[in-house]
N, C-alpha and C positions, 0 to 999 in steps of 0.2 A: 549763664549766658544761653538763651530760651532756640536753641537748634529745631530744624524744623521733627527731626525723629523725635524725640522730647516734646518737641507738639503734639504731635500726633499721639502716641502714649497716653499724656495726658487727659489730651481731650479724652482716647476713647477708657479715657478708666474712669474721666469725669463723666462717661455718657452712659456708664451703664452702671454705673453708681443712680444716677439721678433713673435711669426704668428699674433699679432697687427701689428707691422711692418713690414713681409714682408705680410700681404695686400694692407697696405698703401703703398707701395712698387710696386708691380704692380699694385695697381687702376694708378699711376702718369708714366707708363707709361717706369721705372727706369729699366725693365729688356731689353726689346726695344732698348733702347737706346746703350746697347752693342751689338758692332759688333758681328758677329760669329766669329768667332777663325779655320780656316783652316788649320789643318796639312801637311809635305811634304807629294804628290805621294809619293811612291812607286814603281823601276825601278821593272818590270815585262820581258819583253821580249823588246829586243834591234837586232832591225834589218840594216847593213851598203850597202848597193846596188854598186858594182861594176863592172865598163864599160871594156869594153877587150881593150883596150889604152894601157897599158904595162907601168902607169901613173909610179911610186916607190912611197913610196907607197897605195895599197887599201887597204888590209885588214887589219882590227885591230883583233892584237893576241890579243886570251883567256886575258889577264895578264892588258893586258889599258884599262882602266880603263876615258870612254871622254859623253860625252852629259850633258844636260843641267842641266837633274842628273842625277851621273855620274853611273858606272854601269861600269861594265866591262864584260868579254862572249859576248863581239857584235855577233849577227850571219852574218857574213858577205854570199850573193850574192855566185851565180854561175856568173861569167863571162854575161856582156849585151851586147847584138849586137846593132846595133846600125843602121840600113837599112833603118831606117823612111820610115817606113810599119808596121805595128799591128802585136808587136810581143805576147808571153808569156813569164813567168818564175816562174816554183816553187820552194818553198824549206820546207820542209817538219821535222813534229817533233824538233821546232825551241827548243835551248839552254832558259832557264831563265836565269836572272841573274848568279844566285848562277851557272851558269854550269850544272844544270842538266835539261834532257830531257823532253818535258814540252806535248807533242803529238801535240801544235798546230802544223797550216801549215798557210804561204802567198804562196798565186799564185798573178800575178799579170797580167796586161794587160798592154802595154807600145807601143809607139812609136816610142821613140828615144832616147840618151844617147846620157852624155860627159863626156871627163875626163879633168880636170881643167890641168892647163899648169906651176903648180908653184906643188913645191916638198912638199912635208910637213912634216914638222917639228914636230909635236903635236899631239896626241889620235882626238884632236877634228877637227884640221886641216886636220886628212884622212879621217875623220866622215865628212864632206866636200867640200872631194878633187873629187868626180863624183857625178853624179847624172843622173834620169831618166826625162825624158824629152818630151813633149806631142807632139813632131817632126812637121810633116809642115804643121797642116796644123791648125786652134786656135781654129777650131772647136770641135780635138780630145780631148778626157778625157783617162787619167790613172787610172789604176780601181785597188786598193790593198784588199785582201778579209783575213782576215787571218777567217781559221778554224777551230771549237772544242777547241774554248776558254771558260776557264771555266764558269760557271755564276757570279756573281757580277754587278759590278762598274769601269769604268776602264775610265782615262785617256792618250789622242794621243800629242805628239808630234812628229811635219814635218820639215824638216830640211833641206832649202830648198836656191838654192845659182838661177845666172843668171851669160850665160851666156854672151847674147848680146840681147836687142832688150829693150820691153815696162815689166820693173820691177812690174806686175799684176796679181795677182793669185788669185785661190777662190779652196777655198778645207772642203767637207761636210761628214760628215760620216752622212749612207743609214743607214737603218734600222732599230730597234725598237725606236727609239730615232734617230732625225735630227739633226744634231748640226755643225752650219758653220760659217765660220770665217767672214762673213759677208760683208760690199764689199767688192771688190778685195786691199786686202793689195798690202803693197812695198817688195822686195828683194830688197836685196845685193844681188852687180855684184860682183860676185864669189872676190875672194881677196887673203889677202899674207895666209902661212900658222898658223898664229896664231890665229883664230879669237874668237872674244870678243862674246857672244848669246846675238843675241836686236831681241825683238821680234816685227814684223814684223805686224805697222800696219796700216792705211790708211794711216796716215803721213806721218809715217818712215818706212824707211827703213832698211827689217833684215834678219834675216838667221834661222828667225823657226818660227812656229806658234803653237796653244796649241787649243788640243780640252776636253770637257773638260765632264767628269758625262756622257759616254754614255752605255750601258748596251748589251751585243751579243742579238743577236737574234736568235734564235735555233746554236747557240754556233759559229755564222760566225758574224764578225766586219768590213762593207766593206767605207774602202777611200775613196773618187772621187777626181780628180784632176787635176784643165785645168787653160792652161794659162789665166786671161779671156782674155787679147788681144793680146799676144805672145807666140809663140812659146819656146820660150828658155825657160823658171823657167823648173827648175826641183825641186824634190826630192830627197835625198843624203839622206836621214833616215826616219828610221817614228824607232820612243822610244816606248809602250807600256806597260803603270803604273796603279797599283792598286790603285785607288782611295781611299784615304783615308774618314772616317766617317768625318762628321762638328760637329768639339767640337763649345759649348756656351760659353761665359762668362756671361749667363743672371741669373744664381744660385749665382753667387757671386757677380754682384751686388746687387741682392734683401736680399742677405743673408748680405752686409758690408753697406745697409742701415736701414738694421731690427738694427742691431750693433749702428750705428748712432742713430736709435731710443731713442735705450737703457741704459739708466743714469748708470753708474755704482754704484754697492752697497758693499758697505760694510760690511763683514761678522769678526759679532764678539763672 
């Protein structure tokens, strides 16, 4: 018969053994052996760049879901000119992925723009259909600055394409935290209207890059983008995401190790 007093004694005994097992697991480094689990970031703001070349379609409808991290309510830029000289553009009060105004603005300095000759038949194809480029000089840098960004930690996905030339680029955040793509990732040549998202690396050509874990400085997040050796690499869109807090399985590992060290106790 399990009385209240015997249950308390049993429970105290089990907890003391569990505490000892946890200490053993920690000493053995079992917690550190379990990798952190990163949740999926939440889409916050998406911007689709539109070049004034009358390709159809160029803009994403509010109901169309696009992107590596799918979202609706993409913000389409005004038509961007392509003079080859330094130009500027801005969009104020961007909508978030739910369609609500955020008060966040985007200003950009760029040198050229390009519209794909392909007819996009999917939302992802529309997203990659037009690009903002660095123009005639390999030394040019396109700058994209978000302002009035709420405090927090963000990830950024840049969607990229190449019309011709050398498929490499450099992208980095400038601000309180600098995060870079590293040594010249490779970009896919713009292609069919039903793209498959592939991350750009130094060995594999892709159509997006991701910069993670940055925080605004004074409400500003600034992305610099340039072709390392090419003037024909460009950004087709930018997706700003709320970065998740990292979760860990370390406690589960310790608890599991503790359970392994505790023998079964029969209650009578």
